[in-house]
C-alpha positions in Angstrom: 0.0 0.0 0.0 1.3 3.5 -0.9 -1.1 5.3 1.5 -4.6 5.2 3.0 -6.6 8.3 3.9 -10.0 7.5 5.4 -11.9 5.4 2.8 -9.3 6.0 0.0 -6.4 3.6 -0.6 -3.6 4.0 -3.2 -1.8 0.8 -3.8 0.8 -0.4 -6.3 -0.4 -1.9 -9.5 -0.3 -5.7 -9.5 -0.3 -8.1 -12.5 -3.8 -9.2 -11.5 -5.1 -5.7 -12.2 -4.6 -6.1 -15.9 -8.1 -7.3 -16.6 -9.5 -4.3 -14.6 -7.5 -1.8 -16.6 -8.6 -3.5 -19.9 -12.3 -3.1 -18.8 -11.8 0.6 -18.0 -9.7 1.3 -21.1 -12.2 -0.2 -23.4 -15.0 1.9 -22.1 -15.8 4.7 -24.6 -16.9 7.0 -21.8 -13.5 6.7 -20.1 -11.6 6.8 -23.4 -13.2 10.1 -24.3 -10.9 11.7 -21.7 -8.0 9.2 -21.4 -6.2 7.7 -24.5 -9.1 8.3 -26.9 -12.1 6.3 -28.1 -10.2 5.3 -31.2 -7.6 3.6 -28.9 -9.2 0.9 -26.8 -7.1 -1.5 -24.8 -7.3 -5.2 -24.7 -5.3 -7.4 -22.2 -2.2 -7.6 -24.4 -2.1 -3.8 -24.9 -2.6 -3.2 -21.1 0.3 -5.6 -20.3 2.6 -3.9 -22.8 1.8 -0.4 -21.7 1.5 -0.8 -17.9 3.6 -3.9 -17.0 6.5 -4.1 -19.4 8.0 -0.8 -18.7 11.4 -0.4 -17.0 11.1 3.2 -15.9 10.7 5.2 -12.7 6.9 5.6 -12.7 5.0 4.4 -9.7 1.8 2.8 -11.1 -1.1 2.5 -8.7 -4.7 1.4 -8.4 -7.1 3.7 -6.6 -9.5 2.0 -4.2 -12.5 3.9 -2.7 -14.8 2.4 -0.1 -13.2 -1.0 -0.7 -13.6 -1.0 -4.5 -11.0 -0.5 -7.2 -12.2 2.6 -9.1 -9.2 4.0 -11.0 -5.6 4.3 -12.0 -2.9 6.8 -10.9 0.8 7.1 -11.7 3.5 9.5 -10.4 7.1 10.0 -11.2 10.0 12.3 -10.6 10.6 14.5 -13.6 13.8 13.9 -15.5 15.6 16.4 -17.7 13.7 15.2 -20.8 10.4 16.0 -19.1 11.7 19.4 -17.9 12.5 20.2 -21.5 9.2 18.8 -22.8 7.3 21.1 -20.5 9.6 24.0 -21.2 10.6 24.2 -17.5 13.9 25.6 -16.4 16.2 23.2 -14.7 16.3 23.7 -10.9 17.2 21.9 -7.7 13.5 21.5 -6.9 12.0 18.0 -6.7 9.3 18.1 -9.3 6.9 15.2 -9.8 4.5 14.5 -12.6 1.1 12.8 -12.0 -1.6 11.3 -14.2 -4.8 9.5 -13.3 -8.3 8.5 -14.3 -11.4 7.3 -12.6 -12.4 4.1 -14.5 -15.7 3.6 -12.6 -17.8 6.3 -14.2 -20.4 6.0 -11.4 -17.8 7.7 -9.2 -17.6 10.8 -11.5 -19.0 14.1 -10.3 -19.1 13.0 -6.7 -15.9 14.6 -5.4 -13.9 11.3 -5.5 -11.3 12.7 -8.0 -10.7 15.7 -5.7 -10.1 13.4 -2.8 -7.7 11.2 -4.8 -5.7 14.2 -6.2 -5.6 16.0 -2.8 -4.5 12.9 -0.9 -1.8 12.1 -3.6 -0.5 15.7 -3.5 -0.2 15.5 0.3 1.6 12.1 0.0 4.1 13.4 -2.6 4.8 16.6 -0.6 5.1 14.9 2.8 6.6 11.5 1.9 8.5 12.2 -1.4 9.5 15.8 -0.5 8.0 17.1 -3.7 8.5 20.9 -4.2 6.1 20.9 -7.2 3.7 18.6 -9.0 2.8 19.1 -12.6 0.1 17.6 -14.9 -0.9 18.3 -18.5 -4.6 17.8 -18.9 -6.2 18.5 -22.3 -7.6 22.0 -22.5 -11.1 20.6 -23.3 -11.2 18.4 -20.1 -12.8 21.2 -18.1 -14.2 18.8 -15.4 -10.7 17.5 -14.6 -9.1 20.9 -14.7 -11.8 22.2 -12.2 -10.9 19.3 -9.9 -7.2 20.0 -10.1 -7.8 23.7 -9.4 -9.8 22.8 -6.3 -6.7 20.9 -5.2 -4.4 23.9 -5.5 -3.1 23.5 -9.0 -2.6 26.6 -11.1 -2.5 26.9 -14.9 1.0 27.8 -16.0 0.7 27.8 -19.8 -0.9 26.1 -22.8 1.2 23.4 -24.4 0.1 23.6 -28.1 -0.7 20.4 -29.9 0.8 18.3 -27.1 -1.3 15.1 -27.2 -2.5 13.0 -30.1 -6.1 12.2 -29.1 -8.7 10.7 -31.5 -6.8 11.6 -34.6 -5.9 15.2 -33.8 -3.2 16.9 -31.9 -4.8 18.6 -28.9 -3.6 21.5 -26.7 -3.0 20.8 -23.0 -2.6 22.9 -20.0 0.6 22.7 -18.0 -0.7 23.0 -14.5 1.4 23.1 -11.3 1.0 22.6 -7.6 3.7 24.3 -5.5 4.4 23.2 -2.0 3.3 25.8 0.6 6.2 26.9 2.7 5.5 27.7 6.4 6.9 31.1 7.4 
């Protein structure tokens, strides 16, 4: 387990979660906002993308009230990511984060806000993150509103950043900065 906060648990992804990811990532409602409806996943594609990677991402399953409801990953930004986002190199510990709620009956109920807030708290307190960045598509207004509730601020538009449903889409670079007690 990565952390537990009340009825929310974030745990590391396990091989047995592949079927669950395949269900979520073949649902057109989910794919409209994550990966694209023209890019459904089967078990083989899930295994290739989520389990055969040798990188520094921490891949997780989100559990809420005892049920698996979504996926989250976080990672410390490397120089390539700094460059991709147009960020200046610094001594700050900057993490990236991506997530989706795969159980659509959990949408619009404040669950995403709980997930993002708890993960931000974990990254700041346990991983000593100075900043956390994400890059949601500009059109994903519901997700952006959630992130802003959690303290993220829009930094700049990343033009044509993500290929989604056959077109390059603009994304926001959004940033959470650790609050310093004075």
